[in-house]
C-alpha positions as CSV (number, residue, x, y, z in Angstrom):
1,M,-16.2,-9.0,55.7
2,G,-14.6,-8.3,59.1
3,V,-15.6,-9.2,62.7
4,L,-14.8,-6.9,65.7
5,L,-15.4,-7.4,69.4
6,W,-16.3,-4.0,70.9
7,G,-17.5,-3.6,74.5
8,G,-18.7,-7.2,74.7
9,R,-20.7,-6.7,71.6
10,L,-20.1,-8.5,68.3
11,K,-19.9,-6.1,65.4
12,I,-19.9,-7.4,61.8
13,E,-18.6,-5.2,59.0
14,V,-19.5,-6.1,55.4
15,S,-17.1,-4.8,52.7
16,P,-18.5,-3.9,49.3
17,P,-18.0,-6.6,46.7
18,A,-15.0,-6.2,44.3
19,P,-16.0,-5.0,40.9
20,A,-16.5,-7.9,38.5
21,Q,-13.8,-8.5,35.9
22,A,-16.3,-8.0,33.1
23,E,-16.8,-4.4,34.3
24,R,-13.1,-3.6,34.2
25,S,-12.4,-4.8,30.7
26,P,-14.3,-5.4,27.4
27,R,-15.8,-8.8,27.1
28,L,-14.6,-11.1,24.4
29,Q,-18.2,-11.1,23.0
30,D,-17.9,-7.3,22.5
31,V,-14.7,-7.8,20.5
32,S,-16.3,-10.4,18.4
33,D,-19.3,-8.2,17.8
34,Q,-17.0,-5.5,16.6
35,F,-15.4,-7.8,14.1
36,V,-18.8,-8.9,12.8
37,A,-19.8,-5.3,12.4
38,V,-16.7,-4.5,10.4
39,V,-17.1,-7.5,8.1
40,S,-20.7,-6.6,7.5
41,K,-19.7,-3.1,6.5
42,V,-16.7,-3.9,4.4
43,S,-17.7,-7.1,2.5
44,P,-20.2,-5.6,0.1
45,A,-17.4,-3.3,-1.3
46,V,-14.9,-6.2,-1.9
47,V,-14.8,-7.9,-5.3
48,S,-13.1,-10.9,-6.8
49,I,-11.2,-10.3,-10.0
50,D,-10.7,-12.9,-12.7
51,A,-8.0,-11.8,-15.2
52,I,-7.4,-13.7,-18.4
53,Q,-4.1,-13.4,-20.1
54,V,-4.2,-14.6,-23.7
55,V,-1.0,-15.8,-25.4
56,D,-0.5,-17.2,-28.8
57,G,0.1,-21.0,-28.9
58,F,2.3,-22.8,-31.4
59,H,3.7,-26.2,-32.3
60,H,5.9,-27.9,-34.9
61,P,3.8,-30.0,-37.2
62,F,6.4,-32.7,-37.1
63,S,7.3,-34.0,-33.7
64,D,10.3,-36.0,-34.9
65,P,13.3,-34.2,-33.6
66,F,15.5,-35.9,-36.1
67,S,13.5,-34.9,-39.1
68,T,15.7,-33.3,-41.8
69,L,12.7,-31.3,-43.1
70,V,12.9,-27.6,-42.3
71,Q,9.5,-26.6,-40.9
72,D,8.3,-23.2,-39.8
73,E,6.5,-22.8,-36.5
74,V,2.7,-23.1,-37.0
75,F,0.6,-21.0,-34.7
76,T,-2.4,-22.7,-33.3
77,Q,-5.3,-21.9,-30.9
78,E,-4.6,-19.2,-28.3
79,Q,-3.8,-20.2,-24.8
80,R,-5.9,-18.5,-22.0
81,I,-4.1,-18.2,-18.7
82,P,-6.4,-17.3,-15.8
83,S,-5.4,-15.6,-12.6
84,V,-7.4,-14.4,-9.7
85,G,-7.1,-11.4,-7.4
86,S,-9.2,-9.0,-5.3
87,G,-10.3,-5.4,-5.4
88,V,-12.2,-2.8,-3.4
89,S,-14.7,-0.1,-4.3
90,V,-13.3,3.2,-2.8
91,G,-15.0,5.7,-5.1
92,S,-18.2,6.5,-6.9
93,D,-19.1,5.5,-10.5
94,G,-18.0,1.9,-10.1
95,Y,-14.3,2.5,-9.6
96,I,-12.3,-0.4,-8.1
97,L,-8.8,-0.3,-6.8
98,T,-6.6,-3.4,-7.1
99,N,-2.9,-4.3,-7.6
100,H,-1.1,-3.6,-10.9
101,H,0.3,-7.1,-10.9
102,V,-3.2,-8.6,-10.8
103,V,-4.2,-7.0,-14.2
104,N,-0.8,-6.5,-15.8
105,G,-0.7,-7.8,-19.4
106,V,-4.2,-9.3,-19.3
107,R,-6.7,-9.0,-22.2
108,E,-10.0,-9.8,-20.3
109,I,-11.1,-8.8,-16.8
110,R,-14.2,-10.0,-15.1
111,V,-15.3,-8.9,-11.6
112,T,-17.5,-10.9,-9.3
113,L,-19.4,-8.6,-6.9
114,S,-20.4,-9.5,-3.4
115,D,-24.0,-10.4,-4.5
116,N,-22.5,-12.9,-7.0
117,R,-23.1,-10.8,-10.1
118,V,-20.4,-11.2,-12.7
119,T,-19.6,-8.2,-14.9
120,P,-16.8,-7.2,-17.3
121,A,-14.4,-4.5,-16.0
122,R,-12.6,-1.7,-17.9
123,W,-9.0,-1.0,-17.2
124,V,-8.7,2.7,-16.3
125,G,-5.0,3.0,-15.5
126,S,-2.0,1.5,-13.6
127,D,1.0,2.7,-11.7
128,P,3.6,-0.1,-11.7
129,A,5.9,1.9,-9.4
130,S,3.4,1.5,-6.5
131,D,1.8,-1.7,-7.8
132,L,-1.7,-0.2,-8.0
133,A,-4.3,-0.2,-10.7
134,V,-7.9,1.1,-11.1
135,L,-10.7,-0.7,-12.9
136,Q,-14.3,0.4,-13.6
137,V,-17.5,-1.6,-13.8
138,S,-21.0,-0.7,-15.0
139,A,-23.0,-2.4,-12.3
140,G,-25.1,0.4,-10.8
141,S,-24.1,2.0,-7.6
142,L,-21.5,0.1,-5.6
143,P,-21.0,0.6,-1.9
144,A,-17.7,2.5,-1.4
145,L,-15.5,2.3,1.6
146,A,-14.0,5.4,3.4
147,W,-10.2,5.9,3.5
148,G,-8.4,5.6,6.8
149,D,-5.1,7.2,7.7
150,S,-2.3,4.7,7.5
151,D,0.1,7.2,9.2
152,E,-2.0,6.9,12.4
153,L,-1.7,3.1,12.5
154,K,0.3,1.7,15.5
155,A,2.1,-1.6,15.9
156,G,-0.3,-4.0,17.7
157,E,-3.5,-2.4,16.3
158,F,-6.1,-4.8,15.1
159,V,-6.6,-5.0,11.3
160,L,-8.7,-7.2,9.0
161,A,-7.6,-8.4,5.5
162,F,-10.4,-9.1,2.9
163,G,-10.2,-10.8,-0.4
164,S,-10.4,-14.1,-2.4
165,P,-7.5,-16.3,-1.3
166,F,-7.3,-19.4,-3.5
167,R,-10.6,-18.3,-5.1
168,M,-12.5,-18.5,-1.8
169,R,-14.5,-15.3,-2.3
170,G,-15.7,-13.2,0.6
171,S,-12.9,-14.3,2.9
172,V,-11.6,-12.3,5.9
173,S,-8.8,-12.8,8.3
174,H,-7.7,-10.8,11.3
175,G,-4.5,-9.9,13.0
176,I,-2.5,-7.0,14.1
177,V,-0.1,-4.4,12.6
178,S,3.2,-6.2,13.0
179,G,5.3,-3.3,11.7
180,K,5.4,-0.3,9.3
181,G,7.8,1.1,6.8
182,R,9.0,-2.2,5.4
183,H,11.1,-1.7,2.3
184,D,14.0,-3.0,0.2
185,L,11.9,-6.1,-0.7
186,G,12.2,-5.8,-4.5
187,I,8.4,-5.7,-4.9
188,A,7.8,-2.2,-6.2
189,D,9.7,1.0,-6.8
190,F,8.0,2.8,-3.9
191,E,8.0,0.5,-0.9
192,N,6.6,1.6,2.5
193,F,4.6,-1.5,3.3
194,I,2.5,-2.2,6.4
195,Q,3.4,-5.6,7.8
196,T,0.6,-7.7,9.3
197,D,0.1,-11.2,10.6
198,A,-3.5,-11.2,9.2
199,A,-3.4,-14.2,6.8
200,I,-2.7,-13.0,3.2
201,N,-2.6,-15.7,0.5
202,P,-2.6,-15.9,-3.3
203,G,-5.8,-14.2,-4.4
204,N,-5.8,-11.7,-1.6
205,S,-3.8,-9.2,-3.7
206,G,-5.7,-6.0,-4.2
207,G,-8.2,-6.5,-1.4
208,P,-8.4,-4.0,1.5
209,L,-6.7,-4.0,4.8
210,C,-9.2,-2.3,7.2
211,N,-9.1,-1.0,10.8
212,L,-11.9,-1.6,13.3
213,K,-13.8,1.4,11.9
214,G,-14.1,-0.4,8.6
215,E,-11.8,2.2,6.9
216,V,-9.3,1.2,4.2
217,V,-5.8,1.6,5.7
218,G,-4.0,-0.5,3.2
219,I,-4.2,-2.5,0.0
220,N,-3.0,-6.1,0.3
221,A,-0.1,-6.6,-2.0
222,A,2.2,-9.5,-1.1
223,M,3.4,-12.0,1.4
224,L,6.8,-13.3,2.5
225,S,6.7,-17.1,2.4
226,K,8.9,-20.1,1.8
227,T,6.0,-22.4,1.3
228,G,3.6,-20.4,-1.0
229,G,1.1,-20.1,1.8
230,S,0.8,-17.5,4.6
231,Q,3.5,-17.6,7.2
232,G,2.3,-14.6,9.1
233,I,4.1,-11.9,7.2
234,G,1.7,-10.1,4.9
235,L,2.4,-6.8,3.3
236,A,0.0,-4.0,2.4
237,I,0.4,-0.7,0.5
238,P,-0.4,2.1,3.0
239,S,-3.6,4.1,2.3
240,Q,-1.9,7.4,2.1
241,L,0.0,6.3,-1.0
242,A,-2.9,4.2,-2.4
243,R,-5.4,7.1,-2.1
244,S,-3.1,9.5,-3.9
245,V,-2.5,7.1,-6.7
246,F,-6.2,6.2,-7.0
247,Q,-7.2,9.9,-7.3
248,D,-4.6,10.6,-9.9
249,I,-5.6,7.7,-12.1
250,V,-9.3,8.5,-11.9
251,K,-8.8,12.1,-12.7
252,K,-6.0,11.8,-15.4
253,G,-5.6,8.2,-16.2
254,R,-2.0,8.3,-15.0
255,V,0.1,9.2,-12.0
256,D,1.9,12.6,-12.0
257,R,4.5,12.3,-9.3
258,A,6.0,15.3,-7.6
259,W,9.3,16.3,-9.1
260,M,12.0,18.4,-7.4
261,G,14.7,18.3,-10.2
262,M,17.6,16.9,-8.2
263,W,19.7,13.8,-7.7
264,V,20.3,12.2,-4.3
265,E,22.5,9.5,-2.7
266,P,22.6,7.8,0.6
267,V,24.4,9.3,3.6
268,T,27.0,6.8,4.9
269,P,28.6,7.0,8.3
270,A,31.8,8.2,6.8
271,L,30.0,10.9,4.9
272,A,28.0,11.9,8.0
273,A,31.3,12.4,9.9
274,Q,32.8,14.4,7.0
275,L,29.8,16.7,6.9
276,H,29.7,17.0,10.7
277,L,26.1,15.7,10.9
278,P,24.9,15.0,14.5
279,R,23.9,11.5,13.3
280,C,23.8,9.4,10.1
281,Q,20.5,10.3,8.5
282,G,18.9,12.0,5.5
283,V,19.9,12.1,1.8
284,L,22.8,14.0,0.2
285,I,22.1,16.2,-2.8
286,Q,24.4,15.3,-5.6
287,G,23.2,18.1,-7.9
288,G,20.1,19.1,-9.9
289,Y,18.6,21.5,-12.4
290,R,19.1,25.2,-11.6
291,S,15.7,25.9,-13.2
292,G,14.0,23.0,-11.3
293,P,11.9,23.4,-8.2
294,A,14.8,22.6,-5.8
295,G,17.3,24.8,-7.7
296,R,14.9,27.8,-7.6
297,A,14.3,27.2,-3.8
298,G,18.0,27.5,-3.1
299,V,19.0,23.9,-2.7
300,Q,22.7,23.3,-3.4
301,A,25.0,20.4,-4.1
302,F,26.2,18.7,-0.9
303,D,23.2,19.8,1.1
304,V,21.6,17.1,3.2
305,I,17.8,16.9,3.4
306,L,17.0,16.0,7.0
307,E,13.2,16.5,6.9
308,L,10.7,16.6,4.1
309,D,7.3,18.4,4.8
310,G,7.9,18.0,8.5
311,K,8.8,14.3,8.4
312,P,12.3,13.0,9.3
313,V,14.2,11.5,6.4
314,R,16.0,8.3,7.4
315,D,17.5,7.2,4.1
316,E,17.2,7.4,0.3
317,R,14.5,4.7,0.0
318,Q,12.2,6.3,2.6
319,F,12.8,9.7,1.0
320,R,11.5,8.4,-2.3
321,T,8.5,7.0,-0.5
322,L,7.8,10.3,1.2
323,L,8.1,12.2,-2.1
324,A,5.8,10.0,-4.1
325,P,2.4,11.1,-2.7
326,L,3.2,14.8,-2.2
327,P,0.7,17.2,-3.9
328,I,2.0,19.0,-7.0
329,G,2.1,22.8,-6.8
330,K,1.8,22.9,-3.0
331,P,4.7,24.6,-1.1
332,L,6.5,22.4,1.5
333,D,9.3,22.8,3.9
334,L,12.8,21.3,3.5
335,H,15.0,21.0,6.6
336,I,18.5,21.2,5.2
337,W,22.0,20.6,6.7
338,R,24.6,22.8,5.0
339,Q,28.2,23.2,6.0
340,G,27.7,22.4,9.7
341,R,24.4,24.3,10.2
342,S,20.7,23.7,9.7
343,L,18.3,25.8,7.7
344,K,14.9,25.7,6.2
345,L,13.9,26.2,2.6
346,T,10.5,26.2,0.9
347,V,10.1,24.3,-2.3
348,T,7.1,23.8,-4.6
349,P,7.1,20.4,-6.4
350,E,6.2,20.3,-10.0
351,S,4.7,17.5,-12.2
352,R,7.4,15.2,-13.6
353,A,7.9,16.6,-17.1
354,S,8.4,14.7,-20.2
355,D,10.5,15.4,-23.3
356,S,9.2,15.1,-26.9
357,L,9.6,11.3,-26.9
358,G,7.5,11.0,-23.7
359,R,10.5,10.1,-21.5
360,P,10.2,11.3,-17.9
361,A,12.5,14.0,-16.6
362,R,15.6,12.7,-14.9
363,G,16.1,12.8,-11.1
364,L,13.6,13.1,-8.3
């Protein structure tokens, strides 16, 4: 408001009020309501998994360590070792996705649904290389969640982690995407983890990591901790890999990975200088099968792969991760560095073949 004196008259000017803060930015209640909506949508599709590992027990009938009698071990009652994990329905016909380590080596699997029904589960297949497994239950129609695109996730984006930490079924925690592409952790062969500060604890393994649309963008897999509890570094398998593995297991009971028929090694700074690379990146081709997909496409020893299917190749670990979910039989582009110049080749990955003993073909 302003006051002016004009020709002996008093003139008062009234300025329009400044817009309220609530009109310029979302209210906290709106954010809270969004979280509630996501939890309401996702929770019915999240299950708790009780896996029972059964091992043979034994004891010596004579406990005297100084006994001169020679006694055989006598097997006694089996020992039942329970473990708990989580899973999520992402397909029709009762299919549930979880971690391989949740069900690895177990004899009995029971699933508790969101409505507290308990039902046995059938193991469909596992992929230890990605730490993923698929179960199936006969419990009528289960609500299934839609897949989100983990490649579109950005650092700082809100995410929610669902599961049964410490057997507390129906739990949810929220946080942000702390980072992407975490690898070299020794957890699985193919590591390209999403890092989040959403609390992930024992029992969360196999549960979904969701965006604010309620889509599955990751599968909770592990945490980094010195105490055994959450310290704000949770790791999830990205949905792009999880979806590919899930579809393969449901269709074929196994994962057929794309195979190029070649061997690779890391590009070191010294090697990059020797090959006149603009910067240290990519993977070096050591060699491969002339009759394999890469050989037929014209790939040669000492080529450096800079891009795979339009995505930059940083190092060997990331290259393996990029290769894992590629569709078999679909042509893709390779950006190659050869003798000081770049060129593009087209290669069509094949299914990883096996010999008469069932051993996988060598190389990538």
